[in-house]
Biopython code that builds the backbone (N, CA, C, O; Angstrom):
import numpy as np
from Bio.PDB.StructureBuilder import StructureBuilder

atoms = [
    (1, "MET", "N", (119.959, 117.962, 89.702)),
    (1, "MET", "CA", (120.005, 117.533, 88.329)),
    (1, "MET", "C", (118.712, 117.914, 87.628)),
    (1, "MET", "O", (117.641, 117.935, 88.234)),
    (2, "SER", "N", (118.831, 118.212, 86.344)),
    (2, "SER", "CA", (117.637, 118.566, 85.593)),
    (2, "SER", "C", (116.879, 117.317, 85.174)),
    (2, "SER", "O", (117.398, 116.202, 85.239)),
    (3, "SER", "N", (115.644, 117.524, 84.745)),
    (3, "SER", "CA", (114.830, 116.376, 84.343)),
    (3, "SER", "C", (115.372, 115.734, 83.068)),
    (3, "SER", "O", (115.214, 114.531, 82.861)),
    (4, "ARG", "N", (116.012, 116.536, 82.213)),
    (4, "ARG", "CA", (116.597, 115.966, 80.990)),
    (4, "ARG", "C", (117.768, 115.054, 81.316)),
    (4, "ARG", "O", (117.901, 113.974, 80.740)),
    (5, "SER", "N", (118.617, 115.490, 82.242)),
    (5, "SER", "CA", (119.747, 114.641, 82.599)),
    (5, "SER", "C", (119.267, 113.400, 83.350)),
    (5, "SER", "O", (119.853, 112.327, 83.207)),
    (6, "ASN", "N", (118.202, 113.535, 84.152)),
    (6, "ASN", "CA", (117.619, 112.366, 84.820)),
    (6, "ASN", "C", (117.072, 111.389, 83.788)),
    (6, "ASN", "O", (117.272, 110.179, 83.900)),
    (7, "HIS", "N", (116.379, 111.918, 82.779)),
    (7, "HIS", "CA", (115.824, 111.062, 81.743)),
    (7, "HIS", "C", (116.938, 110.370, 80.963)),
    (7, "HIS", "O", (116.847, 109.179, 80.665)),
    (8, "ALA", "N", (117.986, 111.117, 80.636)),
    (8, "ALA", "CA", (119.117, 110.518, 79.917)),
    (8, "ALA", "C", (119.767, 109.429, 80.768)),
    (8, "ALA", "O", (120.156, 108.383, 80.248)),
    (9, "ARG", "N", (119.885, 109.669, 82.054)),
    (9, "ARG", "CA", (120.471, 108.666, 82.949)),
    (9, "ARG", "C", (119.595, 107.419, 83.002)),
    (9, "ARG", "O", (120.108, 106.301, 82.980)),
    (10, "LEU", "N", (118.267, 107.603, 83.071)),
    (10, "LEU", "CA", (117.352, 106.460, 83.088)),
    (10, "LEU", "C", (117.422, 105.659, 81.790)),
    (10, "LEU", "O", (117.413, 104.429, 81.817)),
    (11, "VAL", "N", (117.490, 106.355, 80.653)),
    (11, "VAL", "CA", (117.583, 105.673, 79.364)),
    (11, "VAL", "C", (118.873, 104.869, 79.287)),
    (11, "VAL", "O", (118.872, 103.732, 78.814)),
    (12, "ALA", "N", (119.981, 105.457, 79.753)),
    (12, "ALA", "CA", (121.262, 104.756, 79.743)),
    (12, "ALA", "C", (121.223, 103.531, 80.657)),
    (12, "ALA", "O", (121.734, 102.469, 80.301)),
    (13, "LEU", "N", (120.616, 103.682, 81.830)),
    (13, "LEU", "CA", (120.516, 102.546, 82.750)),
    (13, "LEU", "C", (119.648, 101.428, 82.173)),
    (13, "LEU", "O", (119.976, 100.250, 82.316)),
    (14, "GLU", "N", (118.537, 101.797, 81.519)),
    (14, "GLU", "CA", (117.667, 100.787, 80.923)),
    (14, "GLU", "C", (118.383, 100.041, 79.801)),
    (14, "GLU", "O", (118.245, 98.824, 79.674)),
    (15, "LYS", "N", (119.148, 100.768, 78.987)),
    (15, "LYS", "CA", (119.902, 100.131, 77.910)),
    (15, "LYS", "C", (120.959, 99.193, 78.481)),
    (15, "LYS", "O", (121.150, 98.079, 77.992)),
    (16, "GLU", "N", (121.636, 99.657, 79.514)),
    (16, "GLU", "CA", (122.659, 98.825, 80.155)),
    (16, "GLU", "C", (122.036, 97.578, 80.791)),
    (16, "GLU", "O", (122.635, 96.503, 80.770)),
    (17, "MET", "N", (120.830, 97.723, 81.357)),
    (17, "MET", "CA", (120.140, 96.584, 81.956)),
    (17, "MET", "C", (119.767, 95.563, 80.875)),
    (17, "MET", "O", (119.926, 94.358, 81.072)),
    (18, "GLU", "N", (119.271, 96.051, 79.734)),
    (18, "GLU", "CA", (118.922, 95.142, 78.642)),
    (18, "GLU", "C", (120.154, 94.401, 78.124)),
    (18, "GLU", "O", (120.080, 93.211, 77.818)),
    (19, "GLU", "N", (121.287, 95.103, 78.025)),
    (19, "GLU", "CA", (122.524, 94.466, 77.571)),
    (19, "GLU", "C", (122.989, 93.412, 78.569)),
    (19, "GLU", "O", (123.464, 92.345, 78.179)),
    (20, "ALA", "N", (122.851, 93.716, 79.864)),
    (20, "ALA", "CA", (123.256, 92.753, 80.889)),
    (20, "ALA", "C", (122.352, 91.521, 80.851)),
    (20, "ALA", "O", (122.827, 90.399, 81.026)),
    (21, "ALA", "N", (121.065, 91.723, 80.627)),
    (21, "ALA", "CA", (120.145, 90.583, 80.547)),
    (21, "ALA", "C", (120.425, 89.752, 79.293)),
    (21, "ALA", "O", (120.335, 88.525, 79.326)),
    (22, "ALA", "N", (120.765, 90.424, 78.186)),
    (22, "ALA", "CA", (121.079, 89.700, 76.955)),
    (22, "ALA", "C", (122.358, 88.878, 77.116)),
    (22, "ALA", "O", (122.507, 87.829, 76.489)),
    (23, "ALA", "N", (123.272, 89.351, 77.951)),
    (23, "ALA", "CA", (124.526, 88.638, 78.209)),
    (23, "ALA", "C", (124.378, 87.639, 79.355)),
    (23, "ALA", "O", (125.372, 87.077, 79.816)),
    (24, "PHE", "N", (123.145, 87.412, 79.821)),
    (24, "PHE", "CA", (122.839, 86.479, 80.910)),
    (24, "PHE", "C", (123.540, 86.850, 82.217)),
    (24, "PHE", "O", (123.847, 85.983, 83.034)),
    (25, "ASP", "N", (123.786, 88.134, 82.402)),
    (25, "ASP", "CA", (124.354, 88.619, 83.668)),
    (25, "ASP", "C", (123.177, 89.157, 84.484)),
    (25, "ASP", "O", (122.973, 90.367, 84.583)),
    (26, "PHE", "N", (122.406, 88.231, 85.068)),
    (26, "PHE", "CA", (121.159, 88.601, 85.719)),
    (26, "PHE", "C", (121.369, 89.336, 87.032)),
    (26, "PHE", "O", (120.517, 90.127, 87.437)),
    (27, "GLU", "N", (122.483, 89.092, 87.702)),
    (27, "GLU", "CA", (122.761, 89.829, 88.936)),
    (27, "GLU", "C", (122.960, 91.315, 88.629)),
    (27, "GLU", "O", (122.445, 92.182, 89.335)),
    (28, "ARG", "N", (123.719, 91.591, 87.560)),
    (28, "ARG", "CA", (123.951, 92.984, 87.164)),
    (28, "ARG", "C", (122.632, 93.613, 86.686)),
    (28, "ARG", "O", (122.353, 94.774, 86.986)),
    (29, "ALA", "N", (121.824, 92.844, 85.941)),
    (29, "ALA", "CA", (120.545, 93.363, 85.450)),
    (29, "ALA", "C", (119.603, 93.681, 86.613)),
    (29, "ALA", "O", (118.887, 94.681, 86.580)),
    (30, "ALA", "N", (119.607, 92.824, 87.643)),
    (30, "ALA", "CA", (118.756, 93.077, 88.808)),
    (30, "ALA", "C", (119.219, 94.313, 89.563)),
    (30, "ALA", "O", (118.403, 95.106, 90.031)),
    (31, "ALA", "N", (120.541, 94.475, 89.679)),
    (31, "ALA", "CA", (121.069, 95.670, 90.351)),
    (31, "ALA", "C", (120.696, 96.928, 89.575)),
    (31, "ALA", "O", (120.345, 97.950, 90.165)),
    (32, "LEU", "N", (120.773, 96.849, 88.267)),
    (32, "LEU", "CA", (120.398, 98.005, 87.436)),
    (32, "LEU", "C", (118.898, 98.276, 87.530)),
    (32, "LEU", "O", (118.478, 99.433, 87.544)),
    (33, "ARG", "N", (118.086, 97.213, 87.593)),
    (33, "ARG", "CA", (116.640, 97.384, 87.757)),
    (33, "ARG", "C", (116.325, 98.120, 89.057)),
    (33, "ARG", "O", (115.476, 99.011, 89.093)),
    (34, "ASP", "N", (117.026, 97.730, 90.125)),
    (34, "ASP", "CA", (116.824, 98.404, 91.404)),
    (34, "ASP", "C", (117.273, 99.859, 91.349)),
    (34, "ASP", "O", (116.640, 100.733, 91.942)),
    (35, "GLU", "N", (118.370, 100.117, 90.635)),
    (35, "GLU", "CA", (118.857, 101.494, 90.485)),
    (35, "GLU", "C", (117.853, 102.331, 89.698)),
    (35, "GLU", "O", (117.620, 103.494, 90.029)),
    (36, "ILE", "N", (117.256, 101.747, 88.654)),
    (36, "ILE", "CA", (116.242, 102.460, 87.866)),
    (36, "ILE", "C", (115.024, 102.767, 88.736)),
    (36, "ILE", "O", (114.475, 103.867, 88.677)),
    (37, "ALA", "N", (114.608, 101.799, 89.537)),
    (37, "ALA", "CA", (113.461, 102.020, 90.429)),
    (37, "ALA", "C", (113.775, 103.114, 91.443)),
    (37, "ALA", "O", (112.907, 103.919, 91.778)),
    (38, "ARG", "N", (115.007, 103.145, 91.930)),
    (38, "ARG", "CA", (115.403, 104.179, 92.881)),
    (38, "ARG", "C", (115.371, 105.554, 92.216)),
    (38, "ARG", "O", (114.932, 106.526, 92.831)),
    (39, "TRP", "N", (115.830, 105.646, 90.970)),
    (39, "TRP", "CA", (115.810, 106.920, 90.252)),
    (39, "TRP", "C", (114.383, 107.371, 89.963)),
    (39, "TRP", "O", (114.086, 108.565, 89.990)),
    (40, "LYS", "N", (113.503, 106.413, 89.688)),
    (40, "LYS", "CA", (112.108, 106.755, 89.407)),
    (40, "LYS", "C", (111.312, 107.004, 90.677)),
    (40, "LYS", "O", (110.204, 107.538, 90.615)),
    (41, "GLY", "N", (111.856, 106.627, 91.825)),
    (41, "GLY", "CA", (111.152, 106.822, 93.090)),
    (41, "GLY", "C", (110.165, 105.723, 93.377)),
    (41, "GLY", "O", (109.185, 105.945, 94.089)),
    (42, "GLU", "N", (110.395, 104.535, 92.838)),
    (42, "GLU", "CA", (109.460, 103.425, 93.003)),
    (42, "GLU", "C", (109.968, 102.378, 93.982)),
    (42, "GLU", "O", (109.492, 101.243, 93.969)),
    (43, "THR", "N", (110.905, 102.729, 94.813)),
    (43, "THR", "CA", (111.494, 101.709, 95.675)),
    (43, "THR", "C", (110.521, 101.224, 96.726)),
    (43, "THR", "O", (110.463, 100.024, 96.995)),
    (44, "GLY", "N", (109.754, 102.118, 97.332)),
    (44, "GLY", "CA", (108.819, 101.712, 98.365)),
    (44, "GLY", "C", (109.506, 101.385, 99.681)),
    (44, "GLY", "O", (108.856, 100.939, 100.627)),
    (45, "ASP", "N", (110.826, 101.605, 99.750)),
    (45, "ASP", "CA", (111.555, 101.317, 100.983)),
    (45, "ASP", "C", (111.107, 102.239, 102.100)),
    (45, "ASP", "O", (110.936, 101.810, 103.241)),
    (46, "GLY", "N", (110.919, 103.493, 101.770)),
    (46, "GLY", "CA", (110.530, 104.458, 102.786)),
    (46, "GLY", "C", (111.703, 104.855, 103.659)),
    (46, "GLY", "O", (112.829, 104.399, 103.456)),
    (47, "THR", "N", (111.436, 105.681, 104.601)),
    (47, "THR", "CA", (112.441, 106.131, 105.542)),
    (47, "THR", "C", (112.058, 105.595, 106.907)),
    (47, "THR", "O", (110.899, 105.680, 107.312)),
    (48, "VAL", "N", (113.019, 105.051, 107.606)),
    (48, "VAL", "CA", (112.736, 104.498, 108.919)),
    (48, "VAL", "C", (112.895, 105.602, 109.954)),
    (48, "VAL", "O", (113.950, 106.229, 110.056)),
    (49, "ILE", "N", (111.840, 105.830, 110.715)),
    (49, "ILE", "CA", (111.841, 106.832, 111.781)),
    (49, "ILE", "C", (111.424, 106.116, 113.057)),
    (49, "ILE", "O", (110.550, 105.250, 113.033)),
    (50, "LEU", "N", (112.040, 106.474, 114.154)),
    (50, "LEU", "CA", (111.707, 105.844, 115.433)),
    (50, "LEU", "C", (110.665, 106.674, 116.159)),
    (50, "LEU", "O", (110.758, 107.901, 116.190)),
    (51, "ASP", "N", (109.663, 106.008, 116.750)),
    (51, "ASP", "CA", (108.663, 106.715, 117.535)),
    (51, "ASP", "C", (109.167, 106.905, 118.964)),
    (51, "ASP", "O", (110.339, 106.654, 119.246)),
    (52, "GLU", "N", (108.282, 107.348, 119.873)),
    (52, "GLU", "CA", (108.696, 107.650, 121.240)),
    (52, "GLU", "C", (109.254, 106.430, 121.966)),
    (52, "GLU", "O", (110.144, 106.556, 122.807)),
    (53, "ASP", "N", (108.724, 105.238, 121.636)),
    (53, "ASP", "CA", (109.160, 104.021, 122.312)),
    (53, "ASP", "C", (110.400, 103.408, 121.676)),
    (53, "ASP", "O", (110.920, 102.415, 122.185)),
    (54, "GLY", "N", (110.882, 103.969, 120.584)),
    (54, "GLY", "CA", (112.051, 103.431, 119.910)),
    (54, "GLY", "C", (111.710, 102.388, 118.863)),
    (54, "GLY", "O", (112.603, 101.760, 118.295)),
    (55, "ASN", "N", (110.418, 102.200, 118.603)),
    (55, "ASN", "CA", (110.005, 101.248, 117.577)),
    (55, "ASN", "C", (110.100, 101.914, 116.203)),
    (55, "ASN", "O", (109.749, 103.085, 116.057)),
    (56, "PRO", "N", (110.572, 101.177, 115.201)),
    (56, "PRO", "CA", (110.675, 101.782, 113.867)),
    (56, "PRO", "C", (109.298, 101.994, 113.240)),
    (56, "PRO", "O", (108.418, 101.138, 113.328)),
    (57, "VAL", "N", (109.135, 103.141, 112.615)),
    (57, "VAL", "CA", (107.908, 103.485, 111.915)),
    (57, "VAL", "C", (108.285, 103.682, 110.455)),
    (57, "VAL", "O", (109.187, 104.460, 110.147)),
    (58, "LYS", "N", (107.611, 102.991, 109.564)),
    (58, "LYS", "CA", (107.928, 103.094, 108.147)),
    (58, "LYS", "C", (107.157, 104.254, 107.542)),
    (58, "LYS", "O", (105.933, 104.322, 107.651)),
    (59, "VAL", "N", (107.874, 105.161, 106.907)),
    (59, "VAL", "CA", (107.274, 106.319, 106.273)),
    (59, "VAL", "C", (107.634, 106.253, 104.792)),
    (59, "VAL", "O", (108.804, 106.109, 104.440)),
    (60, "SER", "N", (106.636, 106.355, 103.934)),
    (60, "SER", "CA", (106.876, 106.294, 102.506)),
    (60, "SER", "C", (106.268, 107.522, 101.858)),
    (60, "SER", "O", (105.159, 107.932, 102.199)),
    (61, "VAL", "N", (106.990, 108.097, 100.936)),
    (61, "VAL", "CA", (106.512, 109.274, 100.221)),
    (61, "VAL", "C", (106.263, 108.858, 98.786)),
    (61, "VAL", "O", (107.133, 108.266, 98.147)),
    (62, "GLY", "N", (105.086, 109.163, 98.279)),
    (62, "GLY", "CA", (104.758, 108.805, 96.912)),
    (62, "GLY", "C", (103.505, 109.523, 96.479)),
    (62, "GLY", "O", (102.973, 110.369, 97.197)),
    (63, "GLN", "N", (103.043, 109.178, 95.301)),
    (63, "GLN", "CA", (101.849, 109.797, 94.768)),
    (63, "GLN", "C", (100.612, 109.095, 95.316)),
    (63, "GLN", "O", (100.567, 107.868, 95.403)),
    (64, "ALA", "N", (99.619, 109.883, 95.681)),
    (64, "ALA", "CA", (98.379, 109.324, 96.211)),
    (64, "ALA", "C", (97.616, 108.604, 95.109)),
    (64, "ALA", "O", (97.715, 108.983, 93.942)),
    (65, "PRO", "N", (96.861, 107.578, 95.456)),
    (65, "PRO", "CA", (96.081, 106.875, 94.431)),
    (65, "PRO", "C", (94.987, 107.773, 93.876)),
    (65, "PRO", "O", (94.556, 108.706, 94.553)),
    (66, "PRO", "N", (94.531, 107.509, 92.659)),
    (66, "PRO", "CA", (93.484, 108.335, 92.069)),
    (66, "PRO", "C", (92.229, 108.345, 92.936)),
    (66, "PRO", "O", (91.846, 107.320, 93.501)),
    (67, "GLY", "N", (91.598, 109.501, 93.035)),
    (67, "GLY", "CA", (90.391, 109.643, 93.829)),
    (67, "GLY", "C", (90.660, 109.961, 95.286)),
    (67, "GLY", "O", (89.713, 110.143, 96.052)),
    (68, "GLN", "N", (91.903, 110.035, 95.691)),
    (68, "GLN", "CA", (92.242, 110.315, 97.076)),
    (68, "GLN", "C", (92.873, 111.695, 97.234)),
    (68, "GLN", "O", (93.479, 111.980, 98.266)),
    (69, "ILE", "N", (92.739, 112.546, 96.232)),
    (69, "ILE", "CA", (93.337, 113.871, 96.288)),
    (69, "ILE", "C", (92.224, 114.911, 96.193)),
    (69, "ILE", "O", (91.294, 114.750, 95.402)),
    (70, "GLY", "N", (92.308, 115.964, 96.981)),
    (70, "GLY", "CA", (91.381, 117.068, 96.847)),
    (70, "GLY", "C", (90.435, 117.196, 98.015)),
    (70, "GLY", "O", (90.454, 116.391, 98.947)),
    (71, "LEU", "N", (89.603, 118.225, 97.951)),
    (71, "LEU", "CA", (88.655, 118.494, 99.016)),
    (71, "LEU", "C", (87.601, 117.402, 99.086)),
    (71, "LEU", "O", (87.090, 116.953, 98.060)),
    (72, "GLY", "N", (87.283, 116.985, 100.283)),
    (72, "GLY", "CA", (86.241, 115.998, 100.484)),
    (72, "GLY", "C", (86.680, 114.570, 100.242)),
    (72, "GLY", "O", (85.852, 113.659, 100.269)),
    (73, "SER", "N", (87.969, 114.353, 100.005)),
    (73, "SER", "CA", (88.417, 112.986, 99.743)),
    (73, "SER", "C", (88.410, 112.143, 101.011)),
    (73, "SER", "O", (88.455, 110.915, 100.945)),
    (74, "ASN", "N", (88.355, 112.802, 102.165)),
    (74, "ASN", "CA", (88.309, 112.036, 103.417)),
    (74, "ASN", "C", (86.874, 111.839, 103.907)),
    (74, "ASN", "O", (86.659, 111.272, 104.978)),
    (75, "ALA", "N", (85.887, 112.306, 103.127)),
    (75, "ALA", "CA", (84.490, 112.158, 103.521)),
    (75, "ALA", "C", (84.073, 110.699, 103.342)),
    (75, "ALA", "O", (84.411, 110.083, 102.332)),
    (76, "PRO", "N", (83.339, 110.138, 104.313)),
    (76, "PRO", "CA", (82.920, 108.743, 104.183)),
    (76, "PRO", "C", (81.873, 108.587, 103.083)),
    (76, "PRO", "O", (81.113, 109.511, 102.792)),
    (77, "VAL", "N", (81.851, 107.412, 102.483)),
    (77, "VAL", "CA", (80.879, 107.114, 101.440)),
    (77, "VAL", "C", (79.547, 106.777, 102.101)),
    (77, "VAL", "O", (79.500, 106.003, 103.056)),
    (78, "ARG", "N", (78.455, 107.368, 101.583)),
    (78, "ARG", "CA", (77.135, 107.128, 102.171)),
    (78, "ARG", "C", (76.703, 105.701, 101.913)),
    (78, "ARG", "O", (76.874, 105.180, 100.811)),
    (79, "GLN", "N", (76.152, 105.081, 102.918)),
    (79, "GLN", "CA", (75.649, 103.717, 102.820)),
    (79, "GLN", "C", (74.125, 103.760, 102.715)),
    (79, "GLN", "O", (73.490, 104.606, 103.345)),
    (80, "PRO", "N", (73.528, 102.860, 101.927)),
    (80, "PRO", "CA", (72.056, 102.838, 101.834)),
    (80, "PRO", "C", (71.456, 102.374, 103.152)),
    (80, "PRO", "O", (72.114, 101.677, 103.926)),
    (81, "PRO", "N", (70.201, 102.759, 103.413)),
    (81, "PRO", "CA", (69.559, 102.322, 104.658)),
    (81, "PRO", "C", (69.399, 100.803, 104.700)),
    (81, "PRO", "O", (69.394, 100.137, 103.664)),
    (82, "LYS", "N", (69.271, 100.270, 105.906)),
    (82, "LYS", "CA", (69.099, 98.823, 106.058)),
    (82, "LYS", "C", (67.801, 98.388, 105.411)),
    (82, "LYS", "O", (66.767, 99.045, 105.537)),
    (83, "GLY", "N", (67.878, 97.268, 104.717)),
    (83, "GLY", "CA", (66.691, 96.740, 104.073)),
    (83, "GLY", "C", (66.444, 97.288, 102.674)),
    (83, "GLY", "O", (65.544, 96.814, 101.981)),
    (84, "TRP", "N", (67.223, 98.273, 102.246)),
    (84, "TRP", "CA", (67.032, 98.849, 100.919)),
    (84, "TRP", "C", (67.558, 97.888, 99.876)),
    (84, "TRP", "O", (68.651, 97.339, 100.018)),
    (85, "VAL", "N", (66.772, 97.686, 98.820)),
    (85, "VAL", "CA", (67.164, 96.802, 97.732)),
    (85, "VAL", "C", (67.252, 97.640, 96.464)),
    (85, "VAL", "O", (66.373, 98.454, 96.183)),
    (86, "LYS", "N", (68.308, 97.437, 95.713)),
    (86, "LYS", "CA", (68.494, 98.174, 94.472)),
    (86, "LYS", "C", (67.369, 97.806, 93.510)),
    (86, "LYS", "O", (67.078, 96.623, 93.334)),
    (87, "PRO", "N", (66.718, 98.816, 92.872)),
    (87, "PRO", "CA", (65.608, 98.500, 91.967)),
    (87, "PRO", "C", (66.089, 97.732, 90.735)),
    (87, "PRO", "O", (67.238, 97.852, 90.309)),
    (88, "LYS", "N", (65.170, 96.938, 90.180)),
    (88, "LYS", "CA", (65.480, 96.142, 89.016)),
    (88, "LYS", "C", (65.624, 97.051, 87.806)),
    (88, "LYS", "O", (64.847, 97.990, 87.632)),
    (89, "LYS", "N", (66.636, 96.769, 86.958)),
    (89, "LYS", "CA", (66.829, 97.570, 85.755)),
    (89, "LYS", "C", (65.693, 97.297, 84.780)),
    (89, "LYS", "O", (65.229, 96.161, 84.677)),
    (90, "PRO", "N", (65.236, 98.328, 84.061)),
    (90, "PRO", "CA", (64.158, 98.102, 83.097)),
    (90, "PRO", "C", (64.651, 97.284, 81.900)),
    (90, "PRO", "O", (65.811, 97.379, 81.499)),
    (91, "ASP", "N", (63.748, 96.486, 81.343)),
    (91, "ASP", "CA", (64.059, 95.683, 80.178)),
    (91, "ASP", "C", (63.518, 96.416, 78.960)),
    (91, "ASP", "O", (62.303, 96.531, 78.794)),
    (92, "PHE", "N", (64.404, 96.912, 78.112)),
    (92, "PHE", "CA", (63.987, 97.708, 76.966)),
    (92, "PHE", "C", (63.573, 96.848, 75.772)),
    (92, "PHE", "O", (63.206, 97.380, 74.725)),
    (93, "MET", "N", (63.628, 95.535, 75.922)),
    (93, "MET", "CA", (63.252, 94.648, 74.832)),
    (93, "MET", "C", (61.744, 94.373, 74.812)),
    (93, "MET", "O", (61.235, 93.755, 73.876)),
    (94, "ILE", "N", (61.044, 94.827, 75.831)),
    (94, "ILE", "CA", (59.592, 94.638, 75.842)),
    (94, "ILE", "C", (58.923, 95.999, 75.704)),
    (94, "ILE", "O", (59.499, 97.030, 76.051)),
    (95, "LYS", "N", (57.689, 95.982, 75.186)),
    (95, "LYS", "CA", (56.967, 97.235, 74.979)),
    (95, "LYS", "C", (56.062, 97.482, 76.172)),
    (95, "LYS", "O", (55.059, 96.793, 76.354)),
    (96, "THR", "N", (56.424, 98.477, 76.991)),
    (96, "THR", "CA", (55.631, 98.778, 78.179)),
    (96, "THR", "C", (55.034, 100.168, 78.119)),
    (96, "THR", "O", (54.296, 100.568, 79.019)),
    (97, "VAL", "N", (55.346, 100.909, 77.066)),
    (97, "VAL", "CA", (54.877, 102.288, 76.970)),
    (97, "VAL", "C", (53.897, 102.380, 75.808)),
    (97, "VAL", "O", (54.138, 101.853, 74.722)),
    (98, "LYS", "N", (52.785, 103.065, 76.066)),
    (98, "LYS", "CA", (51.805, 103.267, 75.004)),
    (98, "LYS", "C", (52.365, 104.291, 74.023)),
    (98, "LYS", "O", (53.038, 105.235, 74.436)),
    (99, "PRO", "N", (52.099, 104.121, 72.743)),
    (99, "PRO", "CA", (52.600, 105.097, 71.772)),
    (99, "PRO", "C", (51.883, 106.435, 71.934)),
    (99, "PRO", "O", (50.720, 106.488, 72.334)),
    (100, "ARG", "N", (52.596, 107.507, 71.616)),
    (100, "ARG", "CA", (52.000, 108.840, 71.697)),
    (100, "ARG", "C", (51.084, 109.074, 70.507)),
    (100, "ARG", "O", (51.371, 108.620, 69.399)),
    (101, "GLY", "N", (50.013, 109.760, 70.727)),
    (101, "GLY", "CA", (49.119, 110.187, 69.640)),
    (101, "GLY", "C", (48.666, 109.045, 68.751)),
    (101, "GLY", "O", (48.927, 109.047, 67.548)),
    (102, "GLY", "N", (47.999, 108.086, 69.329)),
    (102, "GLY", "CA", (47.544, 106.962, 68.525)),
    (102, "GLY", "C", (46.471, 107.368, 67.527)),
    (102, "GLY", "O", (45.459, 107.936, 67.938)),
    (103, "ARG", "N", (46.637, 107.115, 66.287)),
    (103, "ARG", "CA", (45.650, 107.446, 65.265)),
    (103, "ARG", "C", (44.970, 106.215, 64.800)),
    (103, "ARG", "O", (44.098, 106.281, 63.934)),
]
sb = StructureBuilder()
sb.init_structure("model")
sb.init_model(0)
sb.init_chain("A")
sb.init_seg("    ")
for serial, (resi, resn, name, xyz) in enumerate(atoms, 1):
    if name == "N":
        sb.init_residue(resn, " ", resi, " ")
    sb.init_atom(name, np.array(xyz, "f"), 0.0, 1.0, " ", f" {name:<3s}", serial, name[0])
structure = sb.get_structure()
């Protein structure tokens, strides 16, 4: 299906969900909400795959969170040395600098 037909289907489902909620048919509205989430890919159900021991492994496909894409995204964040204290921010409300070219 094309993205236009997907969008039209989503718009129709959202309108139908709003009509069902307005008619107090909350079961139908919830089913439509789940269908919309499935069309958008937001279900989070994942696919169940069995490992070597037969235990289910949950696999989910989705978009990576911001900052987790690209080269070096798996590099650990540097930690400051032990005992290091962040320096105090300067207070710009006091005059600590001599004026230039005093006449």
